[in-house]
C-alpha positions in Angstrom: 10.8 -11.6 -24.1 10.3 -15.0 -22.6 8.1 -17.4 -20.9 7.5 -17.0 -17.2 7.0 -20.3 -15.6 8.8 -19.0 -12.8 6.1 -16.5 -12.0 3.0 -18.1 -10.2 1.5 -15.7 -7.7 -1.3 -18.3 -6.7 1.1 -20.9 -5.4 1.8 -20.5 -1.8 5.5 -21.3 -1.9 5.8 -18.3 -4.3 3.9 -16.0 -2.1 6.1 -17.1 0.9 9.2 -16.3 -1.1 9.0 -14.8 -4.5 12.4 -13.4 -4.6 14.3 -16.3 -6.3 11.6 -16.1 -9.0 12.1 -12.6 -9.5 15.9 -13.0 -9.9 15.1 -15.4 -12.7 12.8 -13.1 -14.4 15.5 -10.3 -14.2 18.0 -12.6 -15.6 16.0 -13.7 -18.4 14.9 -10.3 -19.6 13.4 -6.9 -19.1 9.9 -7.7 -20.2 7.8 -10.9 -20.1 4.2 -11.5 -21.5 2.0 -13.4 -18.9 -0.9 -15.0 -20.6 -3.0 -16.0 -17.6 -3.7 -12.3 -16.8 -2.9 -10.9 -20.2 -0.2 -8.7 -18.6 3.5 -7.6 -19.4 5.5 -8.2 -16.4 8.3 -5.7 -15.8 10.8 -6.9 -13.2 13.9 -4.4 -13.2 14.2 -1.3 -11.2 15.2 1.0 -14.1 12.2 0.2 -16.2 9.7 0.1 -13.2 10.9 3.7 -12.3 10.8 4.9 -15.8 7.4 3.5 -16.5 5.8 4.9 -13.3 6.8 8.3 -14.7 5.6 7.8 -18.3 2.6 9.6 -19.2 2.0 7.3 -21.9 0.6 5.0 -19.3 -2.1 5.5 -16.9 -4.0 4.0 -14.0 -7.1 4.4 -15.9 -7.8 4.9 -19.8 -11.4 6.1 -19.4 -10.4 9.7 -19.3 -9.4 9.2 -23.1 -11.1 6.1 -24.3 -14.2 4.3 -24.0 -14.1 0.5 -23.1 -14.7 -0.5 -26.7 -12.2 2.1 -28.2 -9.6 0.5 -25.9 -10.5 -3.0 -26.6 -11.5 -4.0 -23.0 -14.9 -5.3 -21.6 -16.9 -2.9 -19.6 -17.1 -3.6 -15.7 -19.9 -5.8 -14.6 -23.0 -3.8 -13.5 -23.1 -5.9 -10.4 -19.8 -4.5 -9.4 -20.8 -0.8 -10.0 -20.7 0.4 -6.2 -16.9 -0.8 -6.0 -16.2 0.9 -9.3 -17.8 4.2 -8.3 -16.0 4.2 -5.0 -12.6 3.2 -6.6 -12.7 5.4 -9.7 -13.3 8.5 -7.8 -10.1 8.1 -5.7 -6.8 9.4 -6.5 -5.0 6.2 -7.0 -7.2 5.5 -10.3 -7.5 9.0 -11.7 -5.5 10.7 -14.3 -5.0 14.4 -15.0 -6.9 16.7 -15.1 -9.2 15.3 -12.4 -6.0 13.6 -10.6 -4.4 16.9 -10.6 -7.4 18.9 -9.2 -8.2 16.5 -6.4 -4.5 15.9 -5.3 -4.4 19.7 -5.1 -7.6 19.9 -2.9 -6.7 16.8 -0.8 -3.1 18.2 -0.3 -4.5 21.4 1.2 -6.1 19.4 3.8 -3.4 16.6 4.3 -0.3 18.6 4.7 3.1 17.7 6.0 2.2 19.9 8.9 -1.1 18.1 9.6 0.8 14.7 9.5 3.5 16.2 11.8 1.1 17.3 14.3 -0.2 13.8 14.5 3.1 12.4 15.5 2.5 12.5 19.3 -0.8 11.0 18.9 0.6 8.1 16.9 3.3 7.4 19.4 0.8 7.6 22.2 -1.4 4.9 20.4 1.7 2.7 19.6 2.9 2.8 23.2 -0.6 1.9 24.4 -0.8 -1.2 22.0 2.7 -2.2 23.1 1.6 -2.0 26.7 -1.1 -4.3 26.0 1.1 -6.8 24.3 3.5 -6.7 27.1 0.7 -7.1 29.7 -0.3 -10.3 28.0 3.3 -11.6 27.7 3.3 -11.6 24.0 0.8 -12.7 21.3 0.2 -12.0 17.6 2.1 -8.9 16.5 0.0 -8.4 13.5 -3.6 -8.5 15.2 -2.4 -6.7 18.4 0.0 -3.9 17.1 0.3 -3.8 13.3 -3.4 -3.8 12.5 -4.9 -1.5 15.2 -2.4 1.0 14.9 -3.0 2.6 11.5 -6.8 2.1 11.8 -6.7 4.0 15.1 -4.5 6.7 13.4 -6.9 7.2 10.4 -10.0 6.9 12.6 -8.5 9.8 14.7 -7.8 11.8 11.5 -11.1 11.5 10.1 -13.0 11.9 13.3 -14.5 8.2 13.4 -16.1 7.5 16.8 -14.3 5.1 18.9 -17.4 2.6 18.9 -17.3 2.5 15.2 -13.6 1.9 14.6 -14.2 -2.0 14.5 -16.0 -1.6 11.3 -13.1 -0.2 9.4 -10.5 -3.0 9.2 -13.1 -5.6 7.7 -14.3 -3.1 5.2 -10.9 -2.2 4.1 -10.0 -5.9 3.8 -12.9 -6.7 1.7 -12.3 -3.8 -0.8 -8.6 -4.5 -1.2 -9.4 -8.1 -2.2 -10.3 -6.5 -5.6 -6.6 -5.4 -6.2 -5.4 -9.0 -6.4 -4.7 -10.6 -9.8 -7.9 -12.1 -11.1 -10.2 -11.8 -8.1 -13.0 -14.2 -8.3 -16.9 -13.4 -7.9 -17.0 -14.2 -4.2 -14.4 -11.6 -3.7 -16.1 -9.0 -5.8 -19.5 -9.5 -3.9 -17.7 -9.0 -0.6 -16.0 -5.8 -2.0 -19.4 -4.5 -3.3 -21.2 -5.0 0.0 -18.0 -3.2 1.9 -18.0 -0.4 -0.7 -21.9 0.3 -0.1 -21.6 0.0 3.6 -18.3 2.2 4.0 -19.8 4.8 1.6 -23.2 5.0 3.5 -21.2 5.5 6.8 -18.9 8.1 5.5 -21.8 10.2 3.9 -23.5 10.3 7.3 -20.2 11.5 8.8 -19.7 14.2 6.1 -23.2 15.3 6.7 -22.5 15.7 10.5 -19.2 17.6 9.7 -21.1 20.1 7.5 -23.4 20.8 10.2 -20.9 20.9 12.9 -17.2 21.3 11.6 -14.4 20.0 13.8 -10.7 19.7 13.6 -10.7 16.5 11.8 -9.8 15.7 8.1 -13.2 15.4 6.8 -14.0 18.9 8.1 -10.7 20.1 6.4 -11.8 18.2 3.2 -15.1 19.8 3.1 -13.5 23.4 3.5 -10.7 22.8 0.9 -11.0 24.8 -2.0 -8.8 26.3 -4.9 -10.7 29.1 -6.7 -14.0 27.8 -7.6 -13.0 24.1 -7.1 -14.2 22.0 -4.1 -14.3 18.2 -3.8 -17.6 16.5 -4.5 -19.2 14.2 -1.8 -18.1 11.2 -3.9 -14.5 12.4 -4.2 -14.5 13.0 -0.4 -15.8 9.7 0.3 -13.4 7.9 -2.3 -10.5 9.8 -0.8 -11.3 8.8 2.9 -11.5 5.1 1.8 -8.3 5.3 -0.1 -6.5 6.8 2.9 -7.6 3.9 5.0 -7.2 1.2 2.4 -3.8 2.3 1.0 -2.2 3.6 4.3 -3.6 0.7 6.4 -2.9 -2.2 4.3 0.6 -1.1 3.5 1.6 -0.1 7.1 0.1 -3.5 8.4 2.3 -5.4 6.2 5.4 -3.3 6.4 5.3 -3.8 10.1 4.7 -7.7 10.0 7.2 -8.3 7.0 9.7 -6.0 8.7 9.8 -7.8 12.0 10.0 -11.1 10.3 12.9 -9.9 8.3 14.5 -8.8 11.5 13.9 -11.9 13.2 15.5 -13.8 10.2 18.7 -11.4 10.4 19.6 -11.4 14.2 22.7 -9.7 13.7 20.7 -6.6 12.0 18.2 -6.9 14.8 21.0 -6.7 17.5 22.5 -3.5 15.7 19.1 -1.9 15.8 18.5 -2.6 19.5 21.9 -1.2 20.2 21.1 2.2 18.5 17.4 2.5 17.8 17.4 6.2 17.7 20.2 6.6 15.4 19.6 3.5 12.9 15.7 3.6 12.8 15.2 6.1 10.0 17.5 4.2 7.4 16.1 0.8 8.9 12.7 1.6 8.1 13.6 2.6 4.5 15.6 -0.7 4.1 12.8 -2.9 5.5 10.2 -1.3 3.1 12.8 -2.1 0.3 13.8 -5.7 1.6 10.3 -7.1 1.6 7.8 -4.7 0.1 4.2 -4.6 1.1 3.0 -3.8 -2.4 4.5 -6.4 -4.7 3.0 -5.3 -8.1 1.4 -2.2 -9.4 -0.6 -2.0 -12.6 -0.6 0.4 -15.4 -2.6 0.8 -18.9 -0.8 1.4 -22.0 -2.4 4.5 -23.5 0.0 4.8 -26.4 2.2 2.2 -28.1 5.5 1.8 -26.2 8.7 -0.3 -26.5 10.4 -1.8 -23.5 13.9 -3.5 -24.4 12.9 -3.4 -28.1 9.6 -5.4 -27.4 6.6 -3.5 -28.6 3.7 -3.2 -26.2 0.7 -1.7 -27.9 -2.0 0.5 -26.8 -4.6 -1.4 -24.7 -2.2 -3.6 -23.1 -1.5 -3.6 -19.2 1.8 -3.7 -17.6 2.5 -5.2 -14.1 5.4 -3.3 -12.5 7.0 -5.7 -10.1 7.9 -3.5 -7.0 9.2 -6.4 -5.0 11.6 -7.5 -7.9 12.6 -3.8 -8.7 13.5 -3.4 -5.1 16.1 -6.5 -5.2 17.6 -5.4 -8.5 21.3 -5.7 -8.4 21.8 -3.3 -11.1 20.3 -0.8 -8.8 21.3 -1.8 -5.1 24.6 -3.2 -3.8 24.1 -6.7 -2.4 20.1 -6.5 -2.6 19.6 -9.9 -0.9 21.4 -8.6 2.1 19.3 -6.7 4.7 21.5 -3.7 5.6 20.0 -1.3 8.2 22.4 1.4 7.6 21.8 1.4 3.8 21.7 5.0 2.7 21.7 4.8 -1.1 18.0 3.3 -1.0 15.9 4.3 -3.9 13.3 1.7 -3.3 10.0 2.0 -5.1 7.6 1.0 -2.3 5.9 4.2 -2.3 5.7 4.5 -6.1 7.0 7.2 -8.2 5.6 10.0 -10.6 2.3 11.6 -9.9 1.0 8.7 -8.2 3.7 8.7 -5.4 2.1 7.8 -2.1 0.4 10.8 -0.5 0.5 9.1 2.8 4.1 8.1 2.7 5.1 10.6 5.4 2.3 9.2 7.8 3.3 5.7 7.0 7.1 6.5 8.1 5.6 8.2 11.3 3.4 5.1 12.2 6.5 2.7 11.5 8.9 4.8 13.6 6.4 4.8 16.4 5.6 1.0 16.4 9.0 -0.1 15.8 10.6 2.4 18.3 8.1 1.4 21.0 8.8 -2.3 20.5 12.5 -1.9 20.5 12.6 0.1 23.7 10.0 -1.8 25.6 10.4 -5.5 24.5 14.1 -5.9 23.9 13.9 -9.7 24.0 10.9 -10.0 21.5 11.2 -13.1 19.5 9.0 -15.2 17.2 7.4 -18.3 18.6 7.2 -20.0 15.2 7.6 -19.5 11.7 4.5 -17.5 10.4 2.3 -18.3 7.6 1.5 -15.8 4.7 -1.9 -14.4 3.5 -2.8 -15.9 0.2 -2.8 -12.4 -1.4 0.2 -11.6 -3.5 -0.1 -8.0 -4.8 -0.7 -6.9 -1.1 1.4 -9.3 0.5 1.8 -9.9 4.2 1.7 -12.2 7.0 -1.5 -13.8 8.4 0.0 -13.7 12.1 3.2 -13.2 13.7 3.3 -15.0 17.1 5.8 -13.5 19.5 7.0 -13.9 23.1 9.1 -11.6 25.2 
Protein backbone atom coordinates (compact mmCIF):
# COMPACT_ATOMS: atom_id res chain seq x y z
CA UNK A 1 0.00 0.00 0.00
CA UNK A 2 1.23 3.51 -0.79
CA UNK A 3 0.12 7.08 -1.30
CA UNK A 4 -1.44 7.90 -4.65
CA UNK A 5 -0.25 11.37 -5.61
CA UNK A 6 -0.17 10.17 -9.22
CA UNK A 7 -3.94 9.57 -9.23
CA UNK A 8 -5.85 12.83 -9.84
CA UNK A 9 -8.99 12.10 -11.91
CA UNK A 10 -10.20 15.72 -11.67
CA UNK A 11 -7.08 17.12 -13.34
CA UNK A 12 -7.56 17.73 -17.10
CA UNK A 13 -4.06 16.50 -17.97
CA UNK A 14 -4.73 13.25 -16.10
CA UNK A 15 -8.00 12.70 -17.98
CA UNK A 16 -6.22 13.40 -21.27
CA UNK A 17 -3.63 10.70 -20.58
CA UNK A 18 -3.99 8.65 -17.37
CA UNK A 19 -1.72 5.85 -18.53
CA UNK A 20 1.65 7.10 -17.18
CA UNK A 21 0.01 7.47 -13.76
CA UNK A 22 -1.41 3.96 -14.00
CA UNK A 23 2.07 2.62 -14.75
CA UNK A 24 3.33 4.33 -11.62
CA UNK A 25 0.49 2.86 -9.54
CA UNK A 26 1.16 -0.67 -10.83
CA UNK A 27 4.87 -0.28 -10.17
CA UNK A 28 4.30 0.87 -6.60
CA UNK A 29 1.91 -1.87 -5.56
CA UNK A 30 -1.24 -3.87 -6.05
CA UNK A 31 -3.51 -1.82 -3.80
CA UNK A 32 -3.61 1.86 -2.82
CA UNK A 33 -5.93 3.70 -0.44
CA UNK A 34 -7.31 6.91 -1.96
CA UNK A 35 -8.49 9.15 0.84
CA UNK A 36 -10.40 11.70 -1.22
CA UNK A 37 -13.04 9.17 -2.30
CA UNK A 38 -12.46 6.68 0.53
CA UNK A 39 -11.71 3.91 -1.97
CA UNK A 40 -9.06 1.25 -2.49
CA UNK A 41 -7.56 1.53 -5.98
CA UNK A 42 -6.75 -1.77 -7.72
CA UNK A 43 -4.52 -1.22 -10.79
CA UNK A 44 -3.32 -4.68 -11.91
CA UNK A 45 -5.09 -6.99 -14.36
CA UNK A 46 -4.95 -10.20 -12.30
CA UNK A 47 -6.42 -8.49 -9.24
CA UNK A 48 -9.11 -6.61 -11.15
CA UNK A 49 -10.14 -9.79 -12.97
CA UNK A 50 -10.24 -11.81 -9.75
CA UNK A 51 -12.22 -9.21 -7.79
CA UNK A 52 -14.80 -8.85 -10.58
CA UNK A 53 -15.56 -12.54 -10.03
CA UNK A 54 -15.26 -12.56 -6.22
CA UNK A 55 -18.70 -12.95 -4.61
CA UNK A 56 -17.43 -11.38 -1.39
CA UNK A 57 -17.83 -8.11 -3.28
CA UNK A 58 -20.97 -6.67 -4.83
CA UNK A 59 -22.37 -3.78 -6.80
CA UNK A 60 -24.75 -3.19 -3.89
CA UNK A 61 -24.83 -4.17 -0.24
CA UNK A 62 -28.51 -3.57 0.46
CA UNK A 63 -29.47 -7.17 -0.31
CA UNK A 64 -27.54 -8.09 2.85
CA UNK A 65 -27.16 -5.01 5.03
CA UNK A 66 -28.89 -1.79 5.94
CA UNK A 67 -26.93 1.42 5.40
CA UNK A 68 -26.36 1.66 9.14
CA UNK A 69 -25.14 -1.94 9.43
CA UNK A 70 -22.73 -1.33 6.56
CA UNK A 71 -21.47 1.93 8.00
CA UNK A 72 -22.64 4.04 5.09
CA UNK A 73 -24.94 7.08 5.00
CA UNK A 74 -28.37 6.64 3.48
CA UNK A 75 -28.86 8.30 0.08
CA UNK A 76 -30.33 11.78 0.10
CA UNK A 77 -34.16 11.67 -0.17
CA UNK A 78 -33.85 14.38 -2.84
CA UNK A 79 -32.02 11.87 -5.07
CA UNK A 80 -34.64 9.10 -4.68
CA UNK A 81 -35.88 9.11 -8.31
CA UNK A 82 -32.35 8.43 -9.57
CA UNK A 83 -31.76 5.66 -7.04
CA UNK A 84 -35.12 3.99 -7.73
CA UNK A 85 -34.25 3.90 -11.41
CA UNK A 86 -30.64 2.84 -10.91
CA UNK A 87 -31.19 0.32 -8.11
CA UNK A 88 -33.66 -1.79 -10.14
CA UNK A 89 -31.27 -2.26 -13.07
CA UNK A 90 -29.02 -5.26 -13.61
CA UNK A 91 -25.85 -3.25 -13.12
CA UNK A 92 -26.59 -2.49 -9.46
CA UNK A 93 -28.30 -5.69 -8.35
CA UNK A 94 -26.92 -8.84 -6.79
CA UNK A 95 -28.39 -12.37 -6.59
CA UNK A 96 -31.08 -13.48 -6.23
CA UNK A 97 -32.67 -10.43 -7.92
CA UNK A 98 -29.83 -10.09 -10.43
CA UNK A 99 -30.10 -13.76 -11.40
CA UNK A 100 -33.88 -13.56 -11.90
CA UNK A 101 -33.87 -10.32 -13.90
CA UNK A 102 -30.87 -11.23 -16.07
CA UNK A 103 -32.51 -14.55 -16.93
CA UNK A 104 -35.74 -12.79 -17.95
CA UNK A 105 -34.00 -10.02 -19.89
CA UNK A 106 -31.81 -12.59 -21.65
CA UNK A 107 -34.96 -14.25 -23.00
CA UNK A 108 -35.75 -11.02 -24.84
CA UNK A 109 -32.21 -9.83 -25.55
CA UNK A 110 -30.85 -13.00 -27.12
CA UNK A 111 -27.77 -13.34 -29.36
CA UNK A 112 -30.18 -14.12 -32.20
CA UNK A 113 -32.11 -10.90 -31.52
CA UNK A 114 -28.86 -8.96 -31.67
CA UNK A 115 -27.69 -10.71 -34.83
CA UNK A 116 -30.99 -9.99 -36.56
CA UNK A 117 -30.30 -6.31 -35.85
CA UNK A 118 -26.97 -6.37 -37.72
CA UNK A 119 -28.35 -5.29 -41.14
CA UNK A 120 -30.26 -2.43 -39.48
CA UNK A 121 -27.13 -1.32 -37.64
CA UNK A 122 -25.13 -1.38 -40.88
CA UNK A 123 -27.84 0.60 -42.68
CA UNK A 124 -27.92 3.24 -39.95
CA UNK A 125 -24.11 3.49 -39.90
CA UNK A 126 -23.93 3.85 -43.69
CA UNK A 127 -26.52 6.64 -43.58
CA UNK A 128 -24.60 8.59 -40.94
CA UNK A 129 -21.34 8.19 -42.86
CA UNK A 130 -23.10 9.34 -46.05
CA UNK A 131 -24.15 12.52 -44.26
CA UNK A 132 -20.59 13.10 -43.00
CA UNK A 133 -19.24 12.64 -46.53
CA UNK A 134 -21.84 14.99 -47.99
CA UNK A 135 -20.68 17.71 -45.61
CA UNK A 136 -17.01 17.09 -46.39
CA UNK A 137 -16.25 16.14 -42.81
CA UNK A 138 -17.24 17.45 -39.41
CA UNK A 139 -17.41 16.19 -35.85
CA UNK A 140 -17.09 12.40 -35.82
CA UNK A 141 -18.53 12.25 -32.30
CA UNK A 142 -21.68 14.30 -32.90
CA UNK A 143 -22.33 13.09 -36.46
CA UNK A 144 -21.54 9.35 -36.24
CA UNK A 145 -20.48 8.06 -32.81
CA UNK A 146 -23.39 9.53 -30.81
CA UNK A 147 -26.37 9.09 -33.14
CA UNK A 148 -25.66 5.46 -34.10
CA UNK A 149 -26.18 3.73 -30.72
CA UNK A 150 -29.11 6.04 -29.92
CA UNK A 151 -30.76 5.10 -33.22
CA UNK A 152 -30.08 1.40 -32.59
CA UNK A 153 -31.53 1.30 -29.07
CA UNK A 154 -34.47 3.43 -30.24
CA UNK A 155 -35.16 0.91 -33.01
CA UNK A 156 -34.91 -1.92 -30.49
CA UNK A 157 -37.27 -0.29 -28.00
CA UNK A 158 -39.67 1.01 -30.63
CA UNK A 159 -39.12 4.69 -29.75
CA UNK A 160 -40.76 6.86 -32.45
CA UNK A 161 -38.26 8.81 -34.54
CA UNK A 162 -39.63 12.15 -33.38
CA UNK A 163 -38.79 11.30 -29.75
CA UNK A 164 -35.24 10.06 -30.25
CA UNK A 165 -33.69 13.48 -29.68
CA UNK A 166 -34.71 13.13 -26.01
CA UNK A 167 -32.65 10.01 -25.34
CA UNK A 168 -29.08 11.31 -25.51
CA UNK A 169 -29.59 14.23 -23.07
CA UNK A 170 -31.37 11.94 -20.59
CA UNK A 171 -28.53 9.41 -20.85
CA UNK A 172 -25.80 12.02 -20.38
CA UNK A 173 -27.49 13.54 -17.33
CA UNK A 174 -28.09 10.19 -15.62
CA UNK A 175 -24.54 8.97 -16.32
CA UNK A 176 -23.11 12.04 -14.61
CA UNK A 177 -23.88 10.30 -11.32
CA UNK A 178 -21.38 7.53 -12.11
CA UNK A 179 -18.42 9.90 -11.89
CA UNK A 180 -16.30 10.13 -8.75
CA UNK A 181 -17.79 12.45 -6.13
CA UNK A 182 -20.52 14.06 -8.31
CA UNK A 183 -21.79 17.41 -7.07
CA UNK A 184 -25.32 18.48 -6.21
CA UNK A 185 -25.94 20.11 -9.60
CA UNK A 186 -25.03 16.82 -11.32
CA UNK A 187 -27.44 15.01 -8.98
CA UNK A 188 -30.22 17.51 -9.71
CA UNK A 189 -29.92 16.96 -13.47
CA UNK A 190 -29.82 13.18 -12.97
CA UNK A 191 -32.98 13.26 -10.85
CA UNK A 192 -34.84 15.32 -13.45
CA UNK A 193 -33.71 13.03 -16.28
CA UNK A 194 -34.67 9.94 -14.25
CA UNK A 195 -38.19 11.28 -13.71
CA UNK A 196 -38.67 12.32 -17.33
CA UNK A 197 -37.20 9.17 -18.86
CA UNK A 198 -39.14 6.89 -16.50
CA UNK A 199 -42.43 8.66 -17.25
CA UNK A 200 -41.77 8.39 -20.98
CA UNK A 201 -41.01 4.68 -20.79
CA UNK A 202 -44.07 3.93 -18.65
CA UNK A 203 -46.23 5.44 -21.40
CA UNK A 204 -44.40 3.37 -24.02
CA UNK A 205 -44.81 0.19 -21.95
CA UNK A 206 -48.54 0.87 -21.53
CA UNK A 207 -48.89 1.31 -25.28
CA UNK A 208 -47.06 -1.99 -25.94
CA UNK A 209 -49.22 -3.84 -23.41
CA UNK A 210 -52.27 -2.71 -25.38
CA UNK A 211 -50.71 -3.28 -28.79
CA UNK A 212 -47.63 -5.60 -28.71
CA UNK A 213 -45.10 -5.28 -31.50
CA UNK A 214 -41.80 -6.80 -32.59
CA UNK A 215 -39.76 -4.48 -30.35
CA UNK A 216 -37.74 -5.23 -27.22
CA UNK A 217 -40.28 -3.66 -24.85
CA UNK A 218 -42.95 -6.05 -26.13
CA UNK A 219 -40.52 -8.93 -25.65
CA UNK A 220 -39.73 -7.79 -22.08
CA UNK A 221 -43.45 -7.64 -21.29
CA UNK A 222 -43.90 -11.17 -22.62
CA UNK A 223 -40.76 -12.65 -21.01
CA UNK A 224 -41.52 -15.12 -18.25
CA UNK A 225 -39.86 -18.01 -16.47
CA UNK A 226 -42.34 -20.13 -14.59
CA UNK A 227 -44.27 -17.58 -12.53
CA UNK A 228 -41.56 -14.92 -12.81
CA UNK A 229 -42.11 -11.76 -14.82
CA UNK A 230 -40.45 -8.38 -14.82
CA UNK A 231 -42.16 -5.66 -12.83
CA UNK A 232 -42.84 -2.39 -14.61
CA UNK A 233 -40.01 -0.71 -12.66
CA UNK A 234 -37.62 -3.49 -13.65
CA UNK A 235 -38.58 -3.00 -17.30
CA UNK A 236 -38.08 0.76 -17.06
CA UNK A 237 -34.69 0.34 -15.37
CA UNK A 238 -33.63 -2.29 -17.94
CA UNK A 239 -34.48 -0.03 -20.87
CA UNK A 240 -32.60 2.91 -19.33
CA UNK A 241 -29.58 0.71 -18.61
CA UNK A 242 -29.52 -0.57 -22.20
CA UNK A 243 -29.40 3.00 -23.46
CA UNK A 244 -26.97 4.39 -20.87
CA UNK A 245 -24.47 1.53 -20.67
CA UNK A 246 -24.56 0.64 -24.36
CA UNK A 247 -24.70 4.16 -25.66
CA UNK A 248 -22.01 5.80 -23.54
CA UNK A 249 -19.57 2.93 -24.06
CA UNK A 250 -20.09 2.76 -27.82
CA UNK A 251 -19.73 6.52 -28.30
CA UNK A 252 -16.47 6.64 -26.39
CA UNK A 253 -15.11 3.44 -27.94
CA UNK A 254 -15.66 5.00 -31.36
CA UNK A 255 -14.09 8.36 -30.57
CA UNK A 256 -11.22 6.99 -28.49
CA UNK A 257 -10.61 4.30 -31.10
CA UNK A 258 -10.35 6.68 -34.04
CA UNK A 259 -8.09 9.02 -32.10
CA UNK A 260 -5.84 6.05 -31.28
CA UNK A 261 -5.73 5.13 -34.97
CA UNK A 262 -4.89 8.68 -36.04
CA UNK A 263 -2.00 8.67 -33.54
CA UNK A 264 -0.77 5.34 -34.93
CA UNK A 265 -0.83 5.89 -38.70
CA UNK A 266 1.02 2.67 -39.53
CA UNK A 267 -1.71 0.65 -37.78
CA UNK A 268 -4.44 2.67 -39.51
CA UNK A 269 -2.76 1.98 -42.87
CA UNK A 270 -2.77 -1.78 -42.09
CA UNK A 271 -6.46 -1.62 -41.24
CA UNK A 272 -7.30 0.27 -44.42
CA UNK A 273 -5.43 -2.32 -46.46
CA UNK A 274 -7.38 -5.26 -44.98
CA UNK A 275 -10.45 -3.98 -43.11
CA UNK A 276 -12.48 -7.17 -43.43
CA UNK A 277 -9.72 -9.43 -42.15
CA UNK A 278 -8.34 -7.16 -39.44
CA UNK A 279 -11.44 -5.44 -38.08
CA UNK A 280 -12.50 -8.11 -35.51
CA UNK A 281 -9.15 -8.10 -33.70
CA UNK A 282 -8.78 -4.35 -34.27
CA UNK A 283 -12.01 -3.62 -32.37
CA UNK A 284 -10.87 -5.71 -29.39
CA UNK A 285 -7.49 -3.97 -29.40
CA UNK A 286 -9.03 -0.50 -29.55
CA UNK A 287 -11.28 -1.43 -26.61
CA UNK A 288 -8.20 -2.52 -24.68
CA UNK A 289 -5.91 0.31 -25.68
CA UNK A 290 -8.14 3.20 -24.57
CA UNK A 291 -11.01 1.84 -22.49
CA UNK A 292 -14.30 3.76 -22.59
CA UNK A 293 -14.93 2.84 -18.92
CA UNK A 294 -11.87 3.53 -16.81
CA UNK A 295 -13.08 2.53 -13.38
CA UNK A 296 -15.72 0.20 -11.92
CA UNK A 297 -16.64 0.07 -8.26
CA UNK A 298 -17.49 -2.80 -5.89
CA UNK A 299 -18.56 -2.86 -2.24
CA UNK A 300 -16.67 -5.20 0.08
CA UNK A 301 -19.32 -7.44 1.68
CA UNK A 302 -16.87 -9.57 3.68
CA UNK A 303 -13.33 -8.82 4.87
CA UNK A 304 -10.77 -9.51 2.12
CA UNK A 305 -7.04 -9.14 1.56
CA UNK A 306 -5.23 -7.96 -1.54
CA UNK A 307 -1.45 -8.49 -1.56
CA UNK A 308 -1.56 -8.94 2.21
CA UNK A 309 -3.41 -5.64 2.72
CA UNK A 310 -6.65 -6.12 4.70
CA UNK A 311 -9.69 -4.41 3.18
CA UNK A 312 -12.55 -4.58 5.69
CA UNK A 313 -16.25 -5.05 5.12
CA UNK A 314 -17.90 -1.74 4.34
CA UNK A 315 -15.04 -0.56 2.13
CA UNK A 316 -15.29 0.25 -1.56
CA UNK A 317 -12.78 -0.85 -4.18
CA UNK A 318 -12.20 1.02 -7.42
CA UNK A 319 -11.17 -1.44 -10.12
CA UNK A 320 -9.05 0.44 -12.66
CA UNK A 321 -10.02 -1.09 -16.01
CA UNK A 322 -7.85 1.33 -17.97
CA UNK A 323 -4.79 0.35 -15.93
CA UNK A 324 -5.56 -3.39 -16.02
CA UNK A 325 -5.81 -3.23 -19.81
CA UNK A 326 -2.26 -1.82 -19.98
CA UNK A 327 -0.70 -4.24 -17.47
CA UNK A 328 2.61 -5.63 -18.81
CA UNK A 329 2.18 -8.71 -16.61
CA UNK A 330 -0.78 -9.68 -18.81
CA UNK A 331 -0.16 -8.06 -22.21
CA UNK A 332 2.94 -8.10 -24.37
CA UNK A 333 4.03 -4.49 -25.05
CA UNK A 334 0.75 -3.09 -23.66
CA UNK A 335 1.59 0.51 -24.59
CA UNK A 336 1.75 -0.50 -28.26
CA UNK A 337 -1.40 -0.48 -30.40
CA UNK A 338 -1.33 -3.81 -32.26
CA UNK A 339 -4.50 -4.38 -34.30
CA UNK A 340 -3.60 -8.01 -34.94
CA UNK A 341 -3.27 -8.82 -31.20
CA UNK A 342 -5.07 -12.12 -30.58
CA UNK A 343 -4.22 -12.83 -26.93
CA UNK A 344 -6.42 -9.99 -25.75
CA UNK A 345 -8.14 -10.64 -22.42
CA UNK A 346 -9.17 -7.01 -21.96
CA UNK A 347 -11.66 -6.18 -19.23
CA UNK A 348 -13.53 -3.39 -20.99
CA UNK A 349 -16.82 -5.34 -20.80
CA UNK A 350 -16.19 -6.47 -17.22
CA UNK A 351 -16.21 -10.08 -16.02
CA UNK A 352 -18.22 -12.38 -13.77
CA UNK A 353 -21.98 -12.14 -13.32
CA UNK A 354 -21.99 -8.47 -14.34
CA UNK A 355 -20.26 -9.07 -17.68
CA UNK A 356 -21.86 -6.65 -20.14
CA UNK A 357 -25.09 -8.07 -21.53
CA UNK A 358 -24.83 -5.69 -24.48
CA UNK A 359 -21.27 -6.64 -25.51
CA UNK A 360 -22.39 -8.47 -28.70
CA UNK A 361 -24.45 -5.44 -29.77
CA UNK A 362 -21.59 -3.05 -29.02
CA UNK A 363 -19.27 -5.12 -31.21
CA UNK A 364 -21.80 -5.06 -34.07
CA UNK A 365 -22.17 -1.28 -33.78
CA UNK A 366 -18.41 -0.72 -33.72
CA UNK A 367 -17.85 -3.03 -36.69
CA UNK A 368 -20.57 -1.20 -38.63
CA UNK A 369 -19.32 2.34 -38.00
CA UNK A 370 -15.60 1.58 -38.34
CA UNK A 371 -16.26 -0.55 -41.41
CA UNK A 372 -18.33 2.13 -43.13
CA UNK A 373 -15.76 4.85 -42.44
CA UNK A 374 -12.84 2.69 -43.58
CA UNK A 375 -14.59 1.86 -46.86
CA UNK A 376 -16.19 5.18 -47.63
CA UNK A 377 -13.65 7.66 -46.22
CA UNK A 378 -10.18 6.20 -46.89
CA UNK A 379 -8.52 9.59 -46.44
CA UNK A 380 -10.23 10.47 -43.16
CA UNK A 381 -7.89 12.54 -40.96
CA UNK A 382 -8.18 14.79 -37.89
CA UNK A 383 -8.37 18.56 -38.23
CA UNK A 384 -6.75 19.19 -34.84
CA UNK A 385 -6.04 17.50 -31.54
CA UNK A 386 -9.32 16.97 -29.70
CA UNK A 387 -10.32 17.97 -26.18
CA UNK A 388 -11.51 15.40 -23.66
CA UNK A 389 -14.72 15.56 -21.68
CA UNK A 390 -14.07 16.32 -18.00
CA UNK A 391 -15.46 12.96 -16.83
CA UNK A 392 -12.94 10.27 -15.93
CA UNK A 393 -14.98 7.15 -15.12
CA UNK A 394 -16.76 7.31 -18.47
CA UNK A 395 -13.90 8.79 -20.46
CA UNK A 396 -14.25 10.13 -23.98
CA UNK A 397 -13.67 13.00 -26.38
CA UNK A 398 -15.75 16.17 -26.41
CA UNK A 399 -15.41 16.26 -30.22
CA UNK A 400 -13.24 14.82 -32.96
CA UNK A 401 -13.16 17.10 -35.97
CA UNK A 402 -12.23 15.30 -39.21
CA UNK A 403 -11.81 16.06 -42.87
CA UNK A 404 -11.82 13.76 -45.89
